[in-house]
Backbone as JSON Lines, residues from 0, in Angstrom:
{"i":0,"aa":"M","n":[-30.08,-80.11,104.89],"ca":[-30.06,-81.49,105.29],"c":[-29.9,-82.42,104.08]}
{"i":1,"aa":"F","n":[-31.0,-82.7,103.41],"ca":[-31.01,-83.63,102.28],"c":[-31.33,-82.85,101.03]}
{"i":2,"aa":"D","n":[-30.44,-82.89,100.06],"ca":[-30.62,-82.13,98.82],"c":[-31.29,-83.02,97.78]}
{"i":3,"aa":"K","n":[-32.56,-82.77,97.53],"ca":[-33.33,-83.59,96.59],"c":[-32.94,-83.31,95.14]}
{"i":4,"aa":"S","n":[-32.25,-82.25,94.87],"ca":[-31.9,-81.92,93.49],"c":[-30.81,-82.86,92.95]}
{"i":5,"aa":"K","n":[-30.13,-83.59,93.82],"ca":[-29.07,-84.49,93.37],"c":[-29.56,-85.9,93.1]}
{"i":6,"aa":"I","n":[-30.83,-86.16,93.31],"ca":[-31.39,-87.48,93.04],"c":[-31.55,-87.64,91.54]}
{"i":7,"aa":"V","n":[-30.99,-88.72,91.02],"ca":[-31.05,-88.98,89.57],"c":[-31.86,-90.24,89.35]}
{"i":8,"aa":"M","n":[-32.89,-90.11,88.55],"ca":[-33.71,-91.28,88.21],"c":[-33.05,-92.0,87.04]}
{"i":9,"aa":"R","n":[-32.93,-93.3,87.18],"ca":[-32.34,-94.09,86.11],"c":[-33.43,-94.63,85.21]}
{"i":10,"aa":"S","n":[-33.08,-94.82,83.96],"ca":[-34.06,-95.3,82.99],"c":[-34.34,-96.78,83.23]}
{"i":11,"aa":"P","n":[-35.51,-97.25,82.83],"ca":[-35.83,-98.67,82.99],"c":[-34.86,-99.6,82.27]}
{"i":12,"aa":"S","n":[-34.35,-99.18,81.12],"ca":[-33.4,-100.03,80.4],"c":[-32.1,-100.18,81.19]}
{"i":13,"aa":"S","n":[-31.73,-99.16,81.93],"ca":[-30.54,-99.23,82.77],"c":[-30.74,-100.24,83.9]}
{"i":14,"aa":"R","n":[-31.94,-100.26,84.48],"ca":[-32.24,-101.22,85.54],"c":[-32.24,-102.65,85.02]}
{"i":15,"aa":"V","n":[-32.74,-102.84,83.81],"ca":[-32.75,-104.17,83.21],"c":[-31.32,-104.63,82.94]}
{"i":16,"aa":"K","n":[-30.48,-103.74,82.45],"ca":[-29.08,-104.07,82.21],"c":[-28.38,-104.44,83.51]}
{"i":17,"aa":"D","n":[-28.65,-103.69,84.58],"ca":[-28.06,-104.0,85.88],"c":[-28.51,-105.37,86.37]}
{"i":18,"aa":"F","n":[-29.8,-105.65,86.22],"ca":[-30.33,-106.94,86.65],"c":[-29.68,-108.08,85.88]}
{"i":19,"aa":"L","n":[-29.57,-107.91,84.56],"ca":[-28.94,-108.96,83.74],"c":[-27.48,-109.15,84.11]}
{"i":20,"aa":"L","n":[-26.79,-108.07,84.41],"ca":[-25.39,-108.17,84.83],"c":[-25.28,-108.94,86.14]}
{"i":21,"aa":"Y","n":[-26.08,-108.59,87.14],"ca":[-26.03,-109.27,88.43],"c":[-26.45,-110.73,88.3]}
{"i":22,"aa":"A","n":[-27.46,-111.01,87.5],"ca":[-27.93,-112.38,87.32],"c":[-26.86,-113.21,86.62]}
{"i":23,"aa":"S","n":[-26.21,-112.66,85.61],"ca":[-25.17,-113.42,84.91],"c":[-23.97,-113.67,85.82]}
{"i":24,"aa":"V","n":[-23.61,-112.71,86.63],"ca":[-22.5,-112.91,87.58],"c":[-22.87,-114.0,88.58]}
{"i":25,"aa":"A","n":[-24.1,-114.02,89.05],"ca":[-24.54,-115.05,90.0],"c":[-24.52,-116.44,89.35]}
{"i":26,"aa":"V","n":[-24.95,-116.53,88.11],"ca":[-24.96,-117.83,87.41],"c":[-23.53,-118.33,87.19]}
{"i":27,"aa":"V","n":[-22.65,-117.44,86.75],"ca":[-21.25,-117.82,86.53],"c":[-20.6,-118.25,87.84]}
{"i":28,"aa":"A","n":[-20.87,-117.53,88.93],"ca":[-20.31,-117.89,90.23],"c":[-20.81,-119.26,90.68]}
{"i":29,"aa":"A","n":[-22.08,-119.54,90.48],"ca":[-22.63,-120.84,90.86],"c":[-22.0,-121.95,90.04]}
{"i":30,"aa":"L","n":[-21.83,-121.74,88.75],"ca":[-21.19,-122.74,87.9],"c":[-19.75,-122.99,88.31]}
{"i":31,"aa":"L","n":[-19.03,-121.93,88.64],"ca":[-17.64,-122.09,89.09],"c":[-17.57,-122.86,90.41]}
{"i":32,"aa":"L","n":[-18.5,-122.6,91.31],"ca":[-18.53,-123.34,92.57],"c":[-18.8,-124.82,92.34]}
{"i":33,"aa":"I","n":[-19.75,-125.12,91.48],"ca":[-20.08,-126.52,91.21],"c":[-18.92,-127.22,90.52]}
{"i":34,"aa":"L","n":[-18.35,-126.58,89.5],"ca":[-17.22,-127.17,88.79],"c":[-16.02,-127.36,89.71]}
{"i":35,"aa":"G","n":[-15.72,-126.35,90.51],"ca":[-14.59,-126.44,91.43],"c":[-14.78,-127.55,92.44]}
{"i":36,"aa":"N","n":[-15.99,-127.71,92.93],"ca":[-16.28,-128.77,93.89],"c":[-16.08,-130.14,93.25]}
{"i":37,"aa":"R","n":[-16.54,-130.3,92.02],"ca":[-16.38,-131.6,91.34],"c":[-14.91,-131.9,91.05]}
{"i":38,"aa":"I","n":[-14.16,-130.89,90.65],"ca":[-12.75,-131.09,90.35],"c":[-11.97,-131.4,91.63]}
{"i":39,"aa":"A","n":[-12.24,-130.65,92.69],"ca":[-11.51,-130.85,93.95],"c":[-11.88,-132.16,94.62]}
{"i":40,"aa":"G","n":[-13.09,-132.64,94.42],"ca":[-13.54,-133.83,95.12],"c":[-13.54,-135.1,94.3]}
{"i":41,"aa":"K","n":[-12.95,-135.07,93.1],"ca":[-13.04,-136.26,92.25],"c":[-12.18,-137.41,92.76]}
{"i":42,"aa":"D","n":[-11.11,-137.14,93.51],"ca":[-10.25,-138.21,94.01],"c":[-10.53,-138.56,95.46]}
{"i":43,"aa":"V","n":[-11.56,-138.02,96.04],"ca":[-11.89,-138.3,97.43],"c":[-12.7,-139.6,97.49]}
{"i":44,"aa":"A","n":[-12.23,-140.56,98.29],"ca":[-12.86,-141.89,98.33],"c":[-14.31,-141.82,98.81]}
{"i":45,"aa":"F","n":[-14.61,-140.9,99.69],"ca":[-15.97,-140.78,100.22],"c":[-16.97,-140.52,99.1]}
{"i":46,"aa":"Y","n":[-16.6,-139.68,98.15],"ca":[-17.52,-139.34,97.06],"c":[-17.59,-140.42,95.99]}
{"i":47,"aa":"N","n":[-16.57,-141.24,95.88],"ca":[-16.55,-142.3,94.87],"c":[-17.35,-143.52,95.3]}
{"i":48,"aa":"G","n":[-17.69,-143.62,96.58],"ca":[-18.43,-144.76,97.07],"c":[-17.54,-145.95,97.41]}
{"i":49,"aa":"T","n":[-16.22,-145.76,97.37],"ca":[-15.32,-146.87,97.67],"c":[-15.14,-147.06,99.17]}
{"i":50,"aa":"E","n":[-15.4,-146.04,99.93],"ca":[-15.27,-146.16,101.38],"c":[-16.49,-145.53,102.03]}
{"i":51,"aa":"I","n":[-17.16,-146.33,102.85],"ca":[-18.38,-145.84,103.5],"c":[-18.15,-145.84,105.0]}
{"i":52,"aa":"G","n":[-17.73,-144.72,105.52],"ca":[-17.54,-144.61,106.96],"c":[-16.26,-145.25,107.45]}
{"i":53,"aa":"P","n":[-16.08,-145.27,108.78],"ca":[-14.85,-145.83,109.34],"c":[-14.82,-147.35,109.22]}
{"i":54,"aa":"R","n":[-13.62,-147.9,109.16],"ca":[-13.48,-149.35,109.08],"c":[-13.8,-149.98,110.43]}
{"i":55,"aa":"M","n":[-14.48,-151.09,110.4],"ca":[-14.81,-151.81,111.62],"c":[-14.12,-153.16,111.6]}
{"i":56,"aa":"E","n":[-13.47,-153.48,112.67],"ca":[-12.81,-154.78,112.82],"c":[-13.55,-155.59,113.84]}
{"i":57,"aa":"K","n":[-13.66,-156.89,113.61],"ca":[-14.31,-157.76,114.59],"c":[-13.33,-158.11,115.7]}
{"i":58,"aa":"G","n":[-13.81,-158.01,116.92],"ca":[-12.96,-158.37,118.05],"c":[-13.07,-159.86,118.37]}
{"i":59,"aa":"K","n":[-12.06,-160.38,119.06],"ca":[-12.07,-161.81,119.44],"c":[-12.52,-161.95,120.88]}
């Protein structure tokens, strides 16, 4: 069924390296998302505060 002889224990330094790799990838991905959002949304009037919602006209 299950062969226990093939289980390999990894060293603690290997686990730390894996954690640092995953953490750095997550940080870089978050920075890219934030930067991309700012670049893509810099010309959008809603984010600049120049337009707040739909225009309203007064009726006669």
